[in-house]
N, C-alpha and C positions, 0 to 999 in steps of 0.2 A: 175641662174635658169636653163639655157640650160644644164649646166654640171650636175646638179642634175637629170634632166630628163633623160639624157644619162645614168647615173649610175642606175637609177631606171629601165630603159629599159633593161640594161645589166643584172641586177639581175633577172628580169622577165624571160629573155631568159635562164639564168643559171638554174633557178628553173624548167623551162619547160624541159630542157635537163635531169636534175636530175630525175624528175618525170617519164619521158619516159624510163629511165633505171631501175626504180624500178618495181618489179613484179606486174602485174595487178591482177593476182590471184595465189593462192598457191596450190601446189599439195595436193590431198587427199590421204593419205596413211593409209591403214588398220592397226589398232592397235596403231595409233598415232594421237595426236592433234598438229596442227602447226599454229602459229600466227606470223605475221611480220608487223612492222609498222615504219614509219619515221615521226617525228614531226619537221618541219623546224624551224630554228631560223630566225632572221631578215635577216642576211646575208646568202647566200647559201653556205653550206660547201660541202665537198665531201664524204658524207656518202653514202653507197651503200650496198644493200644486195640482195641475190638471193637464191632461194631454188628450186631445180629441180630434177626430177627423171632421172635416166639413166640406161642403160642396162636393159630395159624393166621392170623398177620398182624394180629391185633387189637391187638397191642402191639409196640413197637419198643424194644429194650434197648440202651443205650449204656454202655460201660465205658471209662474212660480212667484209667490208673494210672501211677505212677512209683515204682519200687521203690528201696530204698536200695542204695548200692554201685555198682560198675562192673564191667565185664568179665564173665567167665564166671559169677561168683557172682550178679551181677544177673540174667543170663539165666536161670539155674536158678531163682531166686526168682520171676521172671516166669512161668516155666512152672508153678510150684506155684500161683501166684495164678490163672492161667488154669484149671487143673484144679479148683481149689476153688470157683471161681465158677460153673463150668459146670452142676453139679447143681442148686443152688437156682434158677438162672435158668430152667432147663428146666421146672421144675414150677410156675412162676407165682407165686413169692413176691414180696413187695414189697421196695423198695430197702433199707429199714432192717433188715429180717430177713436179707436176703442179706449185707449188710455185717457184721452182728453175727456171723453164722456164719463167714464168710470170715475175719474178724479173729481169732476164737477158734481156728480150725483152723490159720491161718498161724502164730499164736503157738506152738501146740503142736509144729508141724513144723519150725520154723526156729531157728537159733541166736539168742541174745539180740541185741537192737539191730538185728534185721532186720525191716523193716516196709515198708508201701507207702502212699503217699497215693493216694486213689482217689475218683472220682465214679462212682456207678452211678445211671443215670437211666432211667426207663421212660415212654415216650410213648404216649399213646392218639392215633393218627393222626386218628381221627374228630373228636375235640373239641379237639385241640392241648394237652391237659393233660399236663404233664410232672411226674412225681413223682421226687424225687431225694434221694439221701444223698450228702453230701460229707464224706469221711473225710480231713480235713487237707490237701485238695488246693487248688490255686489256684482262686479263685472263677471259675465259668463265667460267660460273658457272654450276656445276651439283648439284642440290638439291635432296638429297636422301629422300625416304619415311621415313627413320628413323629420319629426321630432321638434319642430318649431311650435310655439303656441302664441295665440292672440287673445287679448282681452276685449270683450264686448262691453264697453264702458257705458255709464249712464248717459242718456240722451235727454234727461229732464229730471225734475225733482220728484220726491215721493208723491204718490197719488193721494188726493184728498187733503193736501196741505194748504193749497191755495185754490180758490174757486175758479180763477181765470187762467190757470196754468194750461198752456198749449204744448203738446208733445210733438216731437219730431221722431223720425225713424231712420234706421241705418240698415245696411244689408251686408251679408257675408255669404260666401259660397262654401258648402260642405262638399269636398271632393271624396272620391271613393276611399274608404278607410279612415276618414277624418272623424273625430269625436267631438261632440258638443256636451259641455258640462254646465248645468244650471244648479245652483246651490244656495242655501241661506247662510246668514252670518254665524249661525250656531257652529258651523264647521270652521270657518276662518278665524273666529274670535275665541275658539276653545283655548283655554290657557293651561300652562304647565305650572309646577310648583314655584318656578321663578317668576311667574306671571308674564311670560312671553306668550304671544298669540301664535297659533298654528300658521295662519296667513295664507295668502293666495299662491305664493311661490312653492311652498311645500305641497299644496294641493296639485299644482301643475306638474310638479316633479313626480309624484306618485302616479298620476294619470299617464305621464309619458312612459314611466317604467313598465306600466301594465297595459299599454295602449292596444296590445293585440290579444289580451285576455278576454274571456267572455265578460259581459257586463255584470253578471252575478259575481264573478271573481274580482272584477275591478272594484265593485261596491264594497266587497269584503276587504279588499286590500286598503281602500281608503279608511274604512272603520278601524282596521288593525293599526294602520299608521297613526291615526288620531289617538287611539288608546295608548300606543307606545309613547306618543308625544306628551299626553296629559299626565301620565304616570299616576293615575288614580284620583286626580283632582276631579270632583264632580262637574259634569257638564251643566252650564248655567242656562242653556238654551236648547231647543229642539235642533236636530240635525236633519236637514232635508236635502236630497239631491235627485236630479233627473239626468240620466245619461242617455245619449243617443249616438249611434254610430251608423254612418252610411257604409253598407257592405262594400267590399272591394270588387266583388265580381258581379 
């Protein structure tokens, strides 16, 4: 019983660290709608996201990450990641540079086999141009107003895995009405009683069906669709997603 109490205390502490690292409010950016949320699973995982303006609002930075491990160890690794990314983001470096630096420092400061999958994206709100580096993370989705969708696939390995990893970046343009979906694998790897995974195509489909809904309603539709799919099977992992839409007018 004492051991169970200790574990419960540890989980509570891990959750408190995680919550403290998540944004308490999101920036308001003219011409865009932004939504971000984290739904914890029973164990605490290392999901993390951050959205902030830099260079006086001329750029918007998105970070979504999933660190290896669970519980207190994952929370502490997330805290390291947050601290390491803060500096280079501040001074206006590009996504590839930031990920290369963060990966090198994370490798130096953490035990072996500790790493994070991460997307770091920088949006120019004026033009809708999004530059991004995807370090081994789930492909982000762009849902076009035409109903087409694109995947923003990995441009490198998870950060912190290899000290000399160099990252590249790619870019995509968000047109009026287009949606950007960043998420962690707790969503796509959620399993039903037959052990099928929810997967990226189902996520893309539910986002297309609700692409004109408010982002609150879209988030609720994704959660509902997931719940219907898993049919009561407990979620093994946190579910985190960040939704961004460029307004059409």
